[in-house]
Wavefront OBJ file of the C-alpha trace (Angstrom):
o trace
v -2.976 -13.208 0.886
v -0.155 -12.170 3.244
v 3.263 -11.423 1.823
v 6.625 -12.073 3.430
v 8.133 -9.017 5.130
v 11.068 -7.373 3.393
v 13.473 -6.322 6.132
v 15.801 -4.082 4.125
v 15.329 -0.329 4.573
v 12.194 1.704 4.077
v 9.533 0.352 1.761
v 8.080 2.643 -0.938
v 4.787 3.318 0.862
v 6.581 4.180 4.085
v 9.074 6.393 2.254
v 6.312 8.411 0.578
v 4.270 8.661 3.791
v 7.259 10.003 5.711
v 8.106 12.410 2.880
v 4.530 13.750 3.103
v 5.046 14.126 6.882
v 2.122 11.868 7.727
v 1.906 9.404 10.586
v 0.524 5.918 10.089
v -2.523 7.027 12.052
v -3.123 10.042 9.822
v -2.831 7.917 6.695
v -5.148 5.325 8.222
v -7.738 8.022 8.969
v -7.429 9.417 5.426
v -7.974 5.976 3.875
v -10.541 4.518 6.270
v -8.456 1.643 7.643
v -6.852 0.793 10.980
v -3.334 2.054 11.698
v -2.215 -1.570 11.952
v -3.168 -2.110 8.301
v -0.843 0.706 7.263
v 1.911 -0.967 9.270
v 1.163 -4.324 7.621
v 1.279 -2.715 4.176
v 4.551 -0.943 4.905
v 6.236 -4.104 6.157
v 4.913 -6.295 3.355
v 2.833 -8.494 5.650
v -0.333 -7.568 3.724
v -1.027 -6.099 0.325
v -3.707 -3.574 -0.586
v -6.972 -4.198 -2.348
v -7.524 -2.181 -5.498
v -9.866 0.112 -3.570
v -7.339 0.694 -0.798
v -4.605 1.294 -3.379
v -6.750 4.030 -4.939
v -7.371 5.589 -1.508
v -3.657 5.492 -0.652
v -2.771 7.151 -3.955
v -5.338 9.881 -3.346
v -4.291 10.474 0.266
v -0.580 10.623 -0.590
v -0.952 12.305 -3.995
v 1.125 9.510 -5.502
v 1.019 6.934 -8.284
v 0.719 3.205 -7.497
v 4.278 2.650 -8.766
v 5.541 5.061 -6.118
v 3.874 3.160 -3.275
v 4.345 -0.538 -4.031
v 6.749 -2.840 -5.815
v 6.117 -4.164 -9.300
v 5.400 -7.632 -7.861
v 2.533 -6.362 -5.705
v 1.035 -4.320 -8.538
v 1.325 -7.252 -10.950
v -0.590 -9.469 -8.490
v -3.355 -6.884 -8.229
v -3.581 -6.687 -12.039
v -3.745 -10.484 -12.308
v -6.553 -10.593 -9.742
v -8.482 -7.927 -11.640
v -8.073 -9.846 -14.880
v -9.175 -13.117 -13.268
v -12.223 -11.430 -11.714
v -13.368 -10.251 -15.157
v -13.424 -13.812 -16.529
l 1 2 3 4 5 6 7 8 9 10 11 12 13 14 15 16 17 18 19 20 21 22 23 24 25 26 27 28 29 30 31 32 33 34 35 36 37 38 39 40 41 42 43 44 45 46 47 48 49 50 51 52 53 54 55 56 57 58 59 60 61 62 63 64 65 66 67 68 69 70 71 72 73 74 75 76 77 78 79 80 81 82 83 84 85
């Protein structure tokens, strides 16, 4: 489900990617997605699947809390809980 973009400043994923001196294309290659998906994630237009979140964490050597807001992570947890029912 798409999220509304958050226009203020750099988003956590973008901040970490830039700190690691990676381009969107390099991160896309490292995670197996299109560069546009990285852009969508950074602008809040899309949110990651649990699998993509794991790949992003691995590629950026970061924890989920460093890459996405609490709201996004809470939604992923809720989906995982609902899928187990």
